[in-house]
C-alpha positions as CSV (number, residue, x, y, z in Angstrom):
1,M,140.7,86.3,120.6
2,E,141.2,90.0,120.6
3,Q,141.7,90.1,124.4
4,E,144.3,87.4,124.2
5,G,146.2,89.3,121.6
6,L,145.7,86.5,119.0
7,S,144.1,88.6,116.3
8,R,143.4,92.2,115.4
9,P,140.0,93.8,115.1
10,P,138.2,92.9,111.9
11,R,137.8,95.3,109.1
12,P,134.4,97.2,109.1
13,L,131.7,95.6,106.9
14,A,131.5,97.0,103.4
15,G,128.3,98.4,101.8
16,D,125.5,100.6,102.9
17,K,124.7,99.7,106.5
18,S,121.1,100.9,106.2
19,R,120.3,98.2,103.6
20,R,121.4,95.4,105.9
21,D,119.1,93.3,108.0
22,Q,118.9,95.3,111.3
23,G,117.6,92.3,113.2
24,L,120.9,90.3,112.8
25,Y,124.0,91.2,114.9
26,C,127.6,90.0,114.6
27,A,129.5,90.3,117.9
28,Y,132.8,89.8,116.0
29,H,132.3,92.9,113.8
30,R,130.1,94.7,116.4
31,D,127.7,95.5,113.6
32,V,124.4,94.5,112.1
33,G,123.8,92.5,108.9
34,H,124.5,88.9,109.8
35,D,124.7,86.6,112.8
36,T,127.9,85.8,114.6
37,E,127.5,82.1,113.8
38,D,127.2,83.0,110.1
39,C,130.3,85.3,110.0
40,R,132.7,84.0,107.4
41,H,135.5,86.3,108.5
42,L,135.3,84.9,112.0
43,K,135.4,81.3,110.7
44,K,138.4,82.1,108.6
45,D,140.2,83.7,111.5
46,I,139.5,80.8,113.8
47,E,140.8,78.3,111.2
48,K,144.0,80.3,110.8
49,L,144.5,80.3,114.6
50,I,143.8,76.6,114.8
51,K,146.4,75.9,112.1
52,R,148.9,78.1,114.0
53,G,148.4,75.9,117.1
54,H,146.0,78.1,119.1
55,L,142.6,77.4,120.5
56,G,143.5,73.7,121.0
57,Q,141.2,73.5,124.1
58,F,138.2,74.2,121.8
59,V,139.1,71.7,119.1
60,R,137.8,68.1,119.2
61,E,139.3,65.6,116.9
62,E,137.0,63.2,115.1
63,R,137.9,59.9,113.5
64,A,137.8,59.7,109.8
65,D,135.3,56.9,109.7
66,Q,133.0,59.0,111.8
67,Q,133.3,61.8,109.4
68,R,132.6,59.6,106.5
69,G,129.5,58.3,108.2
70,R,128.0,61.7,108.7
71,P,126.0,63.7,106.1
72,R,128.0,66.4,104.4
73,S,125.7,69.1,105.7
74,E,126.5,68.1,109.3
75,R,130.3,68.1,108.9
76,P,132.3,71.0,110.3
77,G,132.9,73.8,107.9
78,Y,130.1,72.7,105.5
79,P,127.9,75.8,104.6
80,R,124.6,75.8,106.3
81,D,121.4,75.7,104.2
82,R,120.3,79.3,103.8
83,S,116.7,78.3,103.8
84,Q,116.9,77.9,107.5
85,G,117.1,81.7,107.7
86,P,118.4,84.0,110.5
87,R,118.2,83.3,114.1
88,D,114.9,83.9,115.9
89,R,115.2,86.2,118.9
90,T,112.1,85.0,120.7
91,P,112.2,83.3,124.1
92,E,110.2,80.1,124.2
93,Q,108.9,80.7,127.7
94,E,106.0,83.1,128.3
95,I,106.8,86.2,130.3
96,Q,105.9,85.4,133.9
97,N,104.9,87.8,136.7
98,L,103.8,90.7,134.5
99,A,104.1,94.1,136.3
100,G,100.7,95.1,135.0
101,V,98.5,95.7,132.0
102,I,98.2,99.0,130.2
103,N,94.7,99.0,128.8
104,T,93.7,102.5,128.3
105,I,95.1,106.0,127.8
106,A,93.3,109.1,129.1
107,G,94.0,112.4,127.5
108,G,97.0,113.2,126.3
109,P,112.0,109.7,113.2
110,A,112.9,106.5,113.0
111,G,115.6,106.0,115.4
112,G,117.1,109.5,115.6
113,D,117.8,112.6,113.7
114,S,120.0,111.1,111.0
115,H,120.5,107.8,109.2
116,T,123.6,107.3,111.3
117,A,121.7,107.8,114.5
118,R,118.9,105.4,113.4
119,R,121.4,102.7,112.6
120,H,123.2,102.9,115.9
121,N,120.2,103.3,118.2
122,R,119.1,99.6,117.8
123,P,120.8,97.4,120.4
124,P,122.2,94.0,119.5
125,P,120.1,90.9,120.3
126,T,121.0,89.1,123.5
127,G,120.0,86.0,125.4
128,E,119.2,82.4,124.5
129,S,116.7,83.5,121.8
130,S,119.6,84.2,119.4
131,A,120.2,80.5,119.2
132,K,116.9,79.6,117.5
133,R,116.6,79.5,113.8
134,L,113.8,81.4,112.0
135,K,112.2,79.9,108.9
136,I,111.9,83.0,106.9
137,Y,111.1,81.1,103.7
138,E,108.0,79.4,105.2
139,E,105.0,80.3,103.1
140,I,102.6,82.8,104.7
141,I,99.2,83.0,103.0
142,Y,95.5,83.8,103.7
143,G,93.2,81.3,102.2
144,P,89.6,79.9,102.5
145,E,90.5,78.2,105.8
146,D,91.2,81.6,107.4
147,A,88.0,82.9,109.0
148,V,86.7,86.3,108.1
149,P,85.2,88.0,111.2
150,L,81.9,89.8,110.9
151,A,83.5,93.0,112.1
152,S,85.5,93.2,108.9
153,N,82.3,94.5,107.2
154,N,82.8,97.7,109.3
155,H,86.4,98.0,108.1
156,E,87.9,98.1,111.6
157,A,91.6,98.6,112.1
158,I,93.9,95.9,113.4
159,V,94.4,96.6,117.1
160,I,96.4,94.1,119.1
161,E,98.3,93.7,122.4
162,V,102.0,93.3,123.0
163,I,104.4,92.8,125.9
164,T,107.2,95.3,126.7
165,C,109.0,96.3,129.9
166,N,107.2,93.5,131.7
167,F,103.8,95.1,130.9
168,K,101.0,93.8,128.7
169,V,100.1,96.8,126.5
170,K,96.7,96.8,124.9
171,K,95.3,99.1,122.2
172,V,98.3,98.8,119.9
173,Y,97.4,100.1,116.4
174,I,99.0,98.3,113.4
175,D,99.6,101.0,110.8
176,N,101.1,100.0,107.5
177,G,101.1,103.6,106.5
178,S,103.3,104.8,109.3
179,A,107.0,105.2,108.6
180,I,107.8,105.2,112.3
181,D,106.8,103.4,115.5
182,V,105.1,105.7,118.0
183,L,104.8,105.4,121.8
184,Y,102.5,107.9,123.4
185,Y,103.8,109.8,126.4
186,K,101.1,108.7,128.8
187,T,101.9,105.1,128.0
188,F,105.6,105.9,128.3
189,K,105.1,107.0,131.9
190,E,102.8,104.0,132.7
191,L,105.7,101.8,131.6
192,Q,107.6,103.4,134.5
193,L,110.2,104.9,132.1
194,E,111.9,108.2,132.7
195,D,112.5,111.2,130.5
196,K,116.3,110.9,131.0
197,Q,116.1,107.7,129.0
198,L,115.0,109.5,125.9
199,V,117.4,110.3,123.1
200,P,116.7,113.9,122.0
201,V,115.7,114.4,118.3
202,R,115.1,117.4,116.2
203,T,113.2,115.8,113.3
204,P,109.4,116.6,113.6
205,L,106.6,114.1,112.8
206,I,104.0,115.0,110.2
207,G,100.5,113.5,110.0
208,F,99.1,113.8,113.5
209,A,96.9,116.8,113.9
210,G,97.9,118.7,110.9
211,P,101.0,120.8,111.9
212,P,104.3,119.0,112.5
213,V,104.7,117.4,116.0
214,R,108.1,117.4,117.7
215,P,108.7,114.1,119.6
216,E,109.8,114.2,123.2
217,G,112.6,111.9,122.1
218,M,113.4,108.3,121.0
219,I,113.7,105.2,123.0
220,T,114.4,101.5,122.1
221,L,112.3,98.8,123.8
222,M,112.2,95.1,123.4
223,V,108.7,94.2,122.3
224,M,107.2,90.7,122.3
225,V,104.5,90.0,119.7
226,G,102.4,86.8,119.7
227,V,101.9,84.1,122.2
228,S,104.6,81.5,123.2
229,P,105.8,79.4,121.5
230,K,104.8,81.2,118.4
231,C,106.1,84.7,119.2
232,R,108.9,87.1,118.4
233,T,110.8,89.6,120.4
234,V,112.3,92.5,118.5
235,P,113.9,95.8,119.4
236,V,111.5,98.7,118.5
237,N,112.8,102.2,118.2
238,F,109.9,104.4,119.4
239,A,109.3,108.1,118.9
240,V,107.7,109.3,122.1
241,V,104.9,111.8,121.3
242,K,103.0,113.9,123.8
243,E,99.7,114.0,121.9
244,P,96.2,112.8,122.9
245,S,95.3,109.4,121.5
246,S,92.9,106.5,122.2
247,Y,95.8,104.2,121.4
248,N,98.9,103.3,123.5
249,M,101.2,102.6,120.6
250,I,101.5,102.7,116.8
251,I,103.4,99.8,115.2
252,G,104.5,101.0,111.8
253,R,106.5,99.7,108.9
254,P,109.9,99.4,110.7
255,T,108.7,96.8,113.2
256,L,106.4,95.1,110.7
257,N,109.4,94.6,108.4
258,A,111.5,93.4,111.3
259,L,108.9,90.8,112.0
260,R,108.4,90.0,108.3
261,A,104.8,90.4,109.1
262,I,101.9,90.1,106.6
263,C,98.7,92.0,107.6
264,S,95.2,91.3,106.4
265,T,92.6,94.0,107.3
266,L,89.9,91.6,105.9
267,H,90.8,89.0,108.4
268,L,91.8,91.5,111.1
269,S,95.0,89.6,111.7
270,M,98.7,89.6,111.3
271,K,101.0,86.7,110.4
272,F,104.7,86.4,110.8
273,P,107.3,83.6,110.9
274,T,108.8,82.2,114.1
275,S,111.0,79.3,115.0
276,A,107.9,77.3,116.0
277,G,106.0,78.0,112.8
278,V,103.8,80.8,111.4
279,A,102.3,82.9,114.2
280,E,99.0,84.7,113.8
281,V,98.0,87.6,116.0
282,L,94.3,88.5,115.8
283,G,93.0,92.0,116.2
284,D,90.3,92.8,118.7
285,P,87.4,94.4,116.7
286,E,85.6,95.6,119.8
287,V,88.6,97.4,121.1
288,A,89.3,98.8,117.6
289,R,85.8,100.1,117.4
290,A,86.0,101.7,120.9
291,C,89.2,103.4,120.0
292,Y,87.8,104.7,116.8
293,I,84.7,106.2,118.6
294,A,86.9,107.7,121.3
295,T,89.1,109.3,118.6
296,L,86.0,110.9,116.9
297,K,84.7,112.2,120.3
298,G,88.1,113.6,121.1
299,K,88.4,115.7,118.0
300,E,87.6,119.4,118.7
301,K,84.9,120.9,116.6
302,L,86.4,123.6,114.4
303,V,84.3,126.8,114.6
304,A,84.9,129.7,112.2
305,Q,85.9,132.8,114.2
306,T,86.8,136.3,113.4
307,I,89.5,137.7,115.5
308,C,89.5,141.5,115.7
309,L,92.8,143.0,116.5
310,E,91.7,146.7,116.3
311,S,88.4,148.4,116.8
312,W,86.6,148.9,113.5
313,E,84.4,151.8,112.6
314,P,82.8,152.2,109.2
315,L,84.4,154.9,107.2
316,E,82.4,157.9,106.1
317,K,81.2,157.9,102.6
318,G,83.7,159.7,100.5
319,E,82.8,162.4,98.1
320,R,82.6,161.6,94.5
321,L,83.5,163.9,91.6
322,E,80.4,165.2,90.0
323,T,82.1,166.6,87.0
324,D,85.1,165.7,84.9
325,E,87.2,168.4,86.6
326,G,90.6,167.0,87.4
327,L,90.5,164.3,84.8
328,A,92.0,164.1,81.3
329,E,91.3,161.7,78.5
330,L,94.0,159.6,76.9
331,P,93.5,158.0,73.5
332,V,93.5,154.2,73.5
333,Q,93.7,153.5,69.7
334,S,95.0,155.8,67.0
335,G,92.4,156.7,64.5
336,R,89.6,156.0,67.0
337,P,89.3,159.3,69.0
338,E,86.1,158.1,70.7
339,R,88.0,155.3,72.4
340,T,89.6,157.0,75.4
341,V,90.4,156.4,79.1
342,K,90.2,159.0,81.8
343,V,93.2,159.5,84.1
344,G,94.0,162.1,86.7
345,T,95.6,165.3,85.7
346,G,97.9,165.1,88.7
347,L,100.0,162.4,87.0
348,G,103.6,163.4,86.1
349,E,104.6,163.9,82.5
350,L,106.8,160.8,82.5
351,I,104.2,158.5,84.0
352,R,101.5,160.0,81.8
353,S,103.6,159.3,78.7
354,S,104.3,155.7,79.8
355,L,100.7,155.1,80.5
356,E,99.6,156.4,77.1
357,S,102.1,154.1,75.4
358,L,100.8,151.1,77.4
359,L,97.2,151.9,76.6
360,V,98.0,152.1,72.9
361,E,100.0,148.8,73.0
362,Y,97.2,146.9,74.7
363,A,94.3,148.7,73.1
364,E,92.3,145.6,72.5
365,I,92.2,144.9,76.3
366,F,91.6,148.4,77.6
367,A,89.1,149.4,75.0
C-alpha cells in the first residue's frame, strides 16, 4: 500500500519495546510485539482503503445467506480467539541434508551493548512457519506418567542437541541461570561462520572463570529445538566467547523464554508448546556426565606461589637502647604519676603537647 501511494507509514508502536514479545513481528509496523495478521492498525487501514474503492482485486463478495450460515467466529472481521496464541515459526519438515554434526569441542550481553541494540539485533521471522498457530495456553505439566531416569540420582545437567546453520550441534547445555545465550568460538568456526559476521560489543560477561570475559562479538542464528513435527525454530542472539569448554553452546533464559519452555532437572527434560502439541526434548545423561568430567579435568590446579620481584636479604639485627637515654616520660592520668608513657625526646614541642593531650583524653585505653 505504501509503495502504491495509498497510505502513509504507520505510527510507531507505543510502549516499552523491551517488554513486548520478541518472537512476534509485524511487517506493517516493521517492529516486534504482534503478528502482521493480528495488526489492528493494518486491518483498519485496509478497511478504509476498501471503502474508498481501492484494493478491489483482493475483495471477494459473499452472499448474505452464506454469511448467515457461517459461524460468527469464521466471518470476516470477527476477532480471533486469543487462546490460539501467536504464530509458530517452526517448519513442519525435518531439515534434510545436514552439513555435519558438531559433537565435541577441543580446547578452547544479550543482543548487544545496549537495550536498543538488543532489541534490533533479532531478525523478523520469515517463511511458511509464520502461518502456523501456536497453542501457548496448552497445559504443560510433569506428572506420574513422566519417567524419571536413573541418572537423575546423580543430579546431571540437561544437555541436548539442536540444529543450526544446517549442522546438528550436540553438547548444548541448558542453563536456567544464564542471562545470555553463549556460543563458544570453536563451535562458531565449525559452523563455518566468519568473524566479520560478528557484531562488536563492549559489555563483558561475568561468571566464567572468575574475571570478566569480553565476548568476541554477537551473532543471531536460527536454532531448531525438538524433532519434527513437534519442534520450534527461534532466532537466538549468541554471545561468542573464546573460552575453553566441554560444551558447544549454552542456552540461557532468553531462548528458554522465547520457547516458553519448562525444564525439569529431575526428569532431565524440557517441554515447550508447538503447533503440533507439547514437545519434549530429553537430555542425554551420558553426554552430560562426560562433559562434567571433562570440565573438572580441564580446570587448572591452583598452586600458591610467592613471586619475588627483588632480591631479599635479611636485615642485620638493629641495636636496641640499653638505657632510657633519649626517652622522656609523659603522664597519662593526672593524679597518677606512676602511669606514664615513654616517648622520644626528639619530638617537637607542638607534637609533644598534642600527644600529651591525647594520652590524657584516652587514659583508660593507653594506661
